[in-house]
N, C-alpha and C positions, 0 to 999 in steps of 0.2 A: 742297397744297404752296404756301407763300407765295411771291409773286413779289418779287424784290428791289426796293428803292427805285429810282426813276427815276435814271438816270445812274450807278448803281453796278453794276459787273460782278458776274455771278452768283457767281463764286468769290473774291470779294474777301476778304482777310484783315484783320480788325480790327487797327488799328495798335496799340492797347493790348495786345491779345493777343500780337502779335509782340514788343513790347518786354518783356513779362513772360516770354515764352518764351526770348528771348535772355538776359535777366537770370538766369533759372533755370539755363540752360546754362552761363553764365559762373561762377555760384556752384558748380555741380557740378564744373566744371573746376578751380576754385581748391581745392576740397576734395580732389580727386584728386591734384593737384600737391603740395599740402601733405603728404598722406599719403606720397606717393612720396619727397619730400625727407626726411621723418622716417625712412623705412625706409633710404634711402641713407645718412643720417648714422649710423643704428644699425649698418649693415654696416661702415662705415669704422671706427667705434669698436670694434666686435667684432674686426676685423682687427688694429687697433693693440694691443688687449689680448692677442690671440693671439701677436703678434710679441714683445711684452714678456715673456710667459711663456716663450717659447722661448729668450730670451736669458739668463734666470735659471737 
C-alpha cells in the first residue's frame, strides 16, 4: 500500500473530485426538480380540463 505524500492526511479528498461530485449532484437535483415541475404542471392542466368538461 502506498503511503500518502508528506503533509497530506491519509483520507484526504481530492478537491477536483469533490467539485465534480457536487456538480453532478446539483445537475441530478436540477433534472429531478424539472421533471417534478413538469408533472405538477400536467396535473394542474389535467384538473382544469376536467373542470371545464364538467361545466359543459
